[in-house]
Each structure stands twice: as structure tokens, then as C-alpha cells.
C-alpha positions as CSV (number, residue, x, y, z in Angstrom):
1,M,0.1,0.2,-0.4
2,F,2.9,2.8,1.1
3,L,4.5,1.6,-2.0
4,S,1.6,2.2,-4.4
5,A,1.4,5.5,-2.7
6,V,5.2,6.3,-3.4
7,I,5.0,5.1,-7.0
8,G,1.7,7.2,-7.2
9,A,3.7,10.1,-6.1
10,A,6.6,9.5,-8.0
11,L,4.3,9.5,-11.3
12,V,2.5,13.1,-10.1
13,V,5.9,14.3,-10.1
14,A,7.5,13.0,-12.8
15,G,4.6,14.4,-14.9
16,I,4.7,17.7,-13.6
17,A,8.3,17.6,-14.3
18,L,7.5,16.1,-17.8
19,L,4.1,17.3,-19.1
20,K,4.4,20.2,-21.0
21,V,1.7,22.9,-22.0
22,D,1.2,26.1,-24.5
23,V,2.1,29.2,-22.7
24,S,1.0,32.6,-24.3
25,V,0.8,36.0,-22.7
26,R,-2.8,38.2,-23.6
27,A,-2.5,41.9,-23.8
28,T,-4.4,44.5,-26.1
29,G,-2.7,46.2,-28.8
30,Q,-3.1,49.3,-30.9
31,V,-2.1,49.5,-34.6
32,Y,0.1,52.2,-35.5
33,S,2.7,53.2,-38.4
34,P,6.6,53.1,-37.6
35,D,6.7,55.7,-40.5
36,E,4.4,58.0,-38.9
37,R,5.3,61.8,-38.2
38,R,4.8,64.1,-34.7
39,V,3.5,67.0,-35.4
40,F,4.5,69.5,-32.7
41,S,3.8,73.3,-31.5
42,P,5.9,75.8,-32.8
43,A,5.4,78.4,-30.4
44,D,3.5,79.3,-27.2
45,G,0.1,80.4,-27.8
46,V,-3.7,79.8,-28.5
47,L,-5.3,77.3,-31.0
48,A,-7.3,79.3,-33.3
49,A,-8.8,76.9,-35.8
50,R,-8.7,73.2,-36.5
51,H,-9.0,72.3,-40.0
52,V,-8.7,68.1,-39.8
53,E,-10.2,65.6,-37.8
54,L,-9.1,62.5,-36.2
55,G,-9.1,59.9,-39.0
56,Q,-9.2,62.2,-42.3
57,V,-6.6,61.8,-44.7
58,V,-4.5,64.7,-45.4
59,R,-2.0,65.7,-48.5
60,A,1.5,67.4,-47.8
61,G,1.3,71.0,-47.1
62,E,-2.4,70.7,-46.1
63,P,-3.4,73.0,-43.2
64,L,-4.1,70.8,-39.9
65,L,-4.1,73.2,-37.3
66,E,-3.6,77.1,-36.7
67,L,-2.4,79.0,-34.0
68,D,-3.3,82.7,-33.3
69,Q,-1.8,85.3,-35.2
70,T,-3.2,88.7,-34.0
71,D,0.1,89.7,-32.3
72,L,1.7,89.0,-35.6
73,V,-0.8,90.4,-37.9
74,Q,-0.5,94.1,-35.8
75,R,3.2,94.0,-36.0
76,E,3.1,93.3,-39.8
77,I,0.8,96.6,-40.4
78,E,3.1,98.3,-38.1
79,L,6.3,97.6,-40.0
80,D,4.4,98.0,-43.3
81,R,3.4,101.7,-42.4
82,A,7.5,102.0,-41.0
83,I,8.8,100.5,-44.3
84,A,6.4,103.1,-46.2
85,E,7.8,106.1,-44.3
86,A,11.3,105.1,-44.6
87,E,11.0,104.7,-48.5
88,S,9.5,108.2,-48.7
89,A,12.6,109.8,-46.5
90,L,15.2,107.5,-49.0
91,A,13.3,109.3,-52.0
92,R,13.6,112.5,-50.5
93,Q,17.0,112.0,-49.6
94,D,17.9,110.8,-53.3
95,L,16.5,114.0,-54.4
96,A,18.6,116.3,-52.0
97,L,21.4,114.2,-53.3
98,R,20.9,114.8,-56.9
99,R,20.0,118.6,-56.0
100,L,23.4,119.1,-54.7
101,E,24.8,117.8,-58.0
102,I,22.9,120.0,-60.3
103,R,22.4,123.0,-58.5
104,P,23.8,126.5,-60.1
105,I,24.8,127.7,-57.0
106,A,27.6,124.9,-57.8
107,L,28.6,127.0,-60.5
108,E,29.2,130.3,-59.0
109,V,30.9,128.4,-55.7
110,A,33.1,127.0,-58.5
111,A,33.9,130.4,-59.8
112,A,34.1,131.9,-56.6
113,P,38.3,132.1,-56.3
114,A,38.7,133.7,-59.8
115,R,36.1,136.2,-58.9
116,R,37.4,136.8,-56.0
117,E,40.5,137.7,-57.6
118,R,39.0,140.0,-60.2
119,L,37.1,141.9,-57.4
120,G,40.0,142.5,-55.7
121,H,41.2,144.5,-58.4
122,I,38.3,146.5,-58.9
123,A,38.0,147.3,-55.5
124,A,41.8,148.9,-55.3
125,I,40.6,150.6,-58.3
126,Y,37.5,151.9,-56.2
127,A,39.7,152.9,-53.6
128,E,41.9,155.1,-55.4
129,I,38.9,156.8,-57.4
130,H,37.7,157.3,-53.7
131,S,40.7,158.9,-53.1
132,N,41.2,161.2,-55.9
133,L,37.6,162.2,-55.2
134,T,37.7,163.3,-51.9
135,R,40.9,165.5,-52.6
136,G,38.4,166.8,-55.3
137,V,36.0,167.8,-53.1
138,E,38.6,169.3,-50.9
139,Q,39.6,171.5,-53.8
140,Q,36.2,172.0,-54.9
141,S,36.7,170.6,-58.4
142,V,34.1,167.8,-57.5
143,S,30.8,168.0,-56.3
144,E,29.8,166.2,-52.8
145,F,27.2,164.3,-55.2
146,E,29.8,162.7,-57.3
147,A,31.7,162.0,-54.4
148,R,28.9,160.0,-52.7
149,R,28.0,158.3,-55.5
150,Q,31.4,156.9,-56.2
151,L,31.5,156.1,-52.4
152,I,28.3,153.8,-52.4
153,E,29.9,152.0,-55.6
154,R,33.1,151.4,-53.6
155,L,30.9,150.0,-50.7
156,R,29.2,147.5,-53.5
157,S,32.5,146.1,-54.8
158,E,33.4,145.8,-51.7
159,I,30.5,143.7,-50.6
160,E,30.8,141.5,-53.8
161,L,34.2,140.9,-52.6
162,A,33.4,139.9,-49.0
163,E,30.9,137.6,-50.8
164,A,33.4,136.1,-53.5
165,E,35.8,135.7,-50.6
166,V,33.2,133.6,-48.5
167,L,32.7,131.1,-51.3
168,A,36.0,130.6,-52.2
169,R,37.0,129.9,-48.8
170,W,33.8,127.7,-48.4
171,L,35.4,125.5,-51.9
172,E,38.8,125.9,-50.4
173,G,37.6,124.4,-47.3
174,G,35.8,121.5,-49.0
175,L,32.5,122.5,-47.7
176,P,30.6,121.6,-51.0
177,E,32.3,117.7,-50.7
178,L,31.7,117.6,-47.0
179,E,28.0,118.7,-47.6
180,R,27.3,116.1,-50.7
181,R,29.4,113.5,-48.4
182,E,26.9,114.1,-45.4
183,A,24.0,113.5,-47.5
184,E,25.3,110.2,-48.8
185,L,26.0,109.3,-45.5
186,E,22.3,110.0,-44.7
187,R,21.2,108.1,-47.8
188,D,22.7,105.3,-46.7
189,R,21.6,104.8,-43.1
190,L,18.2,105.3,-44.6
191,A,18.8,102.5,-46.8
192,R,19.7,100.2,-44.0
193,A,17.1,101.2,-42.0
194,L,14.7,100.2,-44.4
195,A,16.8,97.3,-45.3
196,L,16.1,96.1,-41.3
197,L,12.7,96.9,-41.7
198,R,12.2,94.5,-44.7
199,R,13.8,92.0,-42.9
200,E,12.1,92.2,-40.1
201,R,8.9,92.1,-42.1
202,D,10.0,89.1,-44.1
203,L,10.7,87.2,-40.4
204,V,7.1,88.3,-39.2
205,A,5.8,86.5,-42.6
206,S,7.9,83.4,-41.9
207,L,6.2,83.0,-38.1
208,R,3.0,83.8,-39.3
209,A,3.5,81.0,-42.0
210,A,4.7,78.7,-39.3
211,R,1.9,79.3,-37.0
212,V,-0.3,77.3,-39.8
213,I,0.7,73.9,-39.1
214,R,0.6,71.8,-42.2
215,A,0.7,68.0,-42.9
216,P,3.9,66.8,-42.7
217,I,3.4,64.1,-45.7
218,D,0.6,62.2,-47.2
219,G,-1.2,60.2,-45.2
220,Q,-3.9,59.8,-42.2
221,V,-4.4,62.0,-39.1
222,V,-3.7,59.2,-36.4
223,A,-3.6,61.2,-33.6
224,L,-5.2,64.6,-32.6
225,F,-3.8,66.0,-29.3
226,A,-5.1,69.7,-29.9
227,R,-8.9,69.5,-29.0
228,H,-10.8,72.6,-29.5
229,P,-9.8,76.5,-30.4
230,G,-9.0,78.9,-27.7
231,M,-6.7,75.5,-26.1
232,S,-3.6,77.3,-24.7
233,V,-0.5,75.6,-26.1
234,S,3.2,75.8,-25.6
235,R,6.3,75.6,-28.1
236,G,7.5,71.9,-28.3
237,M,3.8,70.5,-27.4
238,E,2.7,67.4,-29.4
239,L,-0.6,68.3,-31.2
240,A,-0.9,65.4,-34.0
241,K,0.4,62.5,-35.7
242,V,0.1,61.7,-39.3
243,A,1.1,58.1,-40.4
244,P,1.6,57.7,-44.3
245,T,-1.4,55.2,-45.7
246,G,-0.5,51.9,-47.4
247,G,2.6,51.7,-45.3
248,P,4.2,49.0,-42.8
249,V,2.2,48.7,-39.3
250,H,3.1,47.9,-36.4
251,V,1.2,46.9,-33.1
252,R,2.1,48.3,-29.8
253,A,1.4,46.5,-26.6
254,R,1.9,46.4,-23.0
255,I,2.2,43.0,-21.1
256,P,2.8,42.8,-17.2
257,E,5.7,41.6,-15.4
258,R,5.2,37.9,-15.1
259,N,6.6,35.9,-17.9
260,V,7.9,38.9,-19.7
261,D,11.6,37.4,-19.4
262,L,10.2,34.7,-21.8
263,V,9.4,37.2,-24.5
264,R,12.0,38.1,-26.7
265,A,12.6,39.2,-30.6
266,G,11.1,36.9,-32.8
267,T,8.4,35.8,-30.4
268,P,5.4,35.3,-32.6
269,A,1.8,36.8,-32.0
270,L,-1.3,36.0,-33.0
271,M,-4.0,39.0,-33.3
272,E,-7.5,39.5,-33.8
273,S,-8.7,43.1,-35.0
274,R,-11.7,44.7,-33.0
275,V,-12.8,46.3,-36.3
276,F,-13.0,43.0,-38.4
277,D,-14.5,39.7,-37.7
278,S,-11.0,38.1,-37.2
279,F,-12.5,34.8,-36.0
280,L,-14.1,34.1,-39.1
281,E,-11.1,35.9,-41.8
282,G,-8.4,34.4,-39.5
283,P,-5.5,35.8,-37.4
284,V,-3.1,38.5,-37.6
285,R,0.2,37.3,-37.4
286,G,3.3,38.9,-36.3
287,S,6.2,38.8,-34.4
288,V,8.0,40.6,-31.3
289,I,10.8,42.9,-32.8
290,R,10.9,45.0,-29.7
291,V,10.7,44.4,-25.8
292,A,11.1,47.9,-23.5
293,P,14.0,47.1,-21.0
294,D,12.3,48.8,-18.1
295,A,8.5,49.1,-17.1
296,D,6.1,52.1,-16.7
297,S,6.1,52.9,-13.5
298,T,3.3,55.2,-13.9
299,A,0.8,52.1,-14.5
300,A,-0.9,50.5,-11.1
301,Q,1.1,47.5,-12.1
302,P,4.5,47.5,-13.8
303,L,4.0,46.9,-17.5
304,Y,6.3,46.6,-20.4
305,E,6.0,47.7,-23.7
306,V,6.1,45.2,-26.6
307,E,6.2,46.3,-30.4
308,I,5.2,43.8,-33.1
309,A,5.7,43.8,-36.7
310,V,2.7,42.7,-38.5
311,G,3.9,40.1,-41.1
312,D,0.5,38.7,-42.4
313,T,-2.9,39.8,-42.1
314,P,-6.4,38.9,-43.8
315,H,-7.8,42.4,-44.0
316,P,-6.0,46.0,-44.1
317,L,-5.5,47.0,-40.4
318,V,-6.8,50.4,-39.7
319,L,-4.5,52.9,-38.0
320,G,-5.2,53.5,-34.2
321,S,-7.5,50.6,-34.0
322,S,-7.4,47.8,-31.2
323,L,-6.3,44.1,-31.0
324,D,-6.4,41.5,-28.9
325,V,-3.0,40.1,-28.9
326,R,-1.6,36.7,-27.8
327,L,2.1,36.3,-27.4
328,Q,3.2,32.7,-28.2
329,L,6.1,31.3,-25.6
330,G,6.0,28.1,-26.8
331,R,5.8,24.8,-24.6
332,R,7.1,24.6,-21.2
333,S,7.1,22.2,-18.6
334,L,4.0,22.3,-15.7
335,F,6.9,22.5,-13.2
336,E,8.5,25.7,-14.4
337,L,4.8,27.1,-14.2
338,M,4.3,26.4,-11.1
339,W,7.5,27.9,-9.9
340,R,7.3,31.0,-11.9
341,N,4.0,31.4,-10.3
342,A,5.1,30.4,-6.8
343,R,8.1,32.9,-7.2
344,A,5.7,35.6,-8.5
345,E,3.6,35.3,-5.6
346,L,6.4,35.0,-3.3
347,R,7.5,39.0,-4.5
348,G,4.0,40.0,-4.5
349,T,3.5,40.1,-8.1
350,P,-0.8,40.0,-8.8
């Protein structure tokens, strides 16, 4: 009797040690494209418009979202006004510079040295005439009226000589060239100021264009985090995802810590779509290509992300849809499974 019990116990132990069962890990996965493009906010601001909906097919360059541009529009108006004023000032300065080159006074200034010399001789003659007239008045051979008339002519000659002297010294001192140079410098200053204003306007225009967020590729909007106009966004905030249609698809799933060490690259996966009736059409097949080395600590229990490449599907998978995933870990002995469960219980794993 005792021997039968021992033999029976031995057979049970042997059965536990030798019996193997199929082991799998179940999870929920989500279909995504490995080539999807993420769209980020270019600046802090407020969402002004949303031009697309989740799941919509878009073309590259098509507007997806638009941030408020009120401040940039106001600055652009101010710059347009400043540019118009600068262009007008530059045109006036060009005319002033041209006037310096062609004005008649330039001939008078150019002839000033010769005119000064000639008027100097005339003034000397008038001085001699005035001296002779003064003696004639004293001798009563010349009338007082004639003497005064000649004095007036002498004074006019001296005034003309003084004016010629001023113009000659102006020319000799380089003042006309200095005036022209000052006009040229002012024109260059206005031209540089105008160029800076135009560059700033171009920058504002590029910032306005950047606030219209466009589709980076032809594809489908698979995620849309900008919910409604008026929503505040910050620079670098993810606003949407666009995935190319017709390209390869992957599945992203998260599995609990138990048996995660048995999942590795190449582990086969059977998946059933929640969109199509996979039970009738057949399962979606794929294989694991990546297992996250660390668990997600934000979840209620440690979960590891697993990425699965889809190899065979009886129907096109819908980006963003859910799948029931079963990772096939192969045949494992019953003893190994019991040992793993016991160890997990000891660690407090649910």
C-alpha cells in the first residue's frame, strides 16, 4: 500500500516535471505606423482653428491646425507703415543728393576764387577813385554828390568781394564735398534702416506661416491632441500624428511583468482585430521586434511595452484601432510554470 502511494507520488512528480503545456501572454495592442510623423507646436500660443478631424486623410502641406496670429498681424501692419515712411524718406534724400549735384550755386562756388581775384582788382581801383574824389571835393573841383555816388559803388564792390571771399574759402575748405558726403551718409543710413525693416517683415511673415501647422506627409491623421479652438499650447507640445497610408504597420502592446523574461525578439504573435471579424477571416500574424527594458512605473502594476511587426493580415488594419494580442511563448513544463507562479506570488506580483 505504501509502495503504491510512493509510486503514485513519483508518477505525479514525473508528470509535473515532464508534462508540457502551451504558454501565452495576452494583452491589448494598438495599430500604428512605424513611419508616422509627429507634429509639434512651433510656439507658445492659443489654438485658433482646427482644420482636420481624427482619421482624416490629408495631403502633404495641407493645413492641420492654426495658432492665433493677432500679435504678428499687428506687428506686420506697423512694419508696413514704417517701411512706407522709410521709402519716402529715402526718396527725398535721393532728390536732395541729386540737387546738390546739379544746383546752379555749384557754378558760382566753382568760380569763386577767380571772381575773388577780379573783384579785388576792382575794389583797389574804386579805392583809388575814392581817394582822388576826396581830394577833388577838398579842392572844390568835384561835387559832393559825385563823391558820394562813387563811395556807394565802392561799398557795393567791397560787399561783392566779401561774398566771393566767403565762397572761395568754402570751396577751399571742402565744404561742398562735405555737404555731399553728409547727404550720402544719410542716404546710406536710410537705406540700411529700410533693409532692416524689410528683413523684420520677412521674419514676421515666416513666423505667421509657421503658425499654420501643415501635414508633413501624405497620410492619415492618427492622433489629434489639439482638442478645440481657444486651447492654450506651448512650444514643442505634440499636437498631432500623421501616418502614411499603405505603408507597413506595427502593433504596440503592454504586458505585465510575469513571464516578460520569456518574451524576446522573434516571439510569434497571433492577433484578432476589434474592427473586423477576425474569427471568420483568420488571425493577424506577426512577431516581436522589441521589448522595453524597463517597466512603465506610472501604471498601477509594472507593464512592459512590446512592439510587434505585422507579417500577415487577412484584412487591412486600421491605424489607431485595437487588437487582442496573444504572444506565443512555446511549450513549457508544468513544473516551470508552477515555480514561476510561486516566485511571483512571493514577490507580491498580482
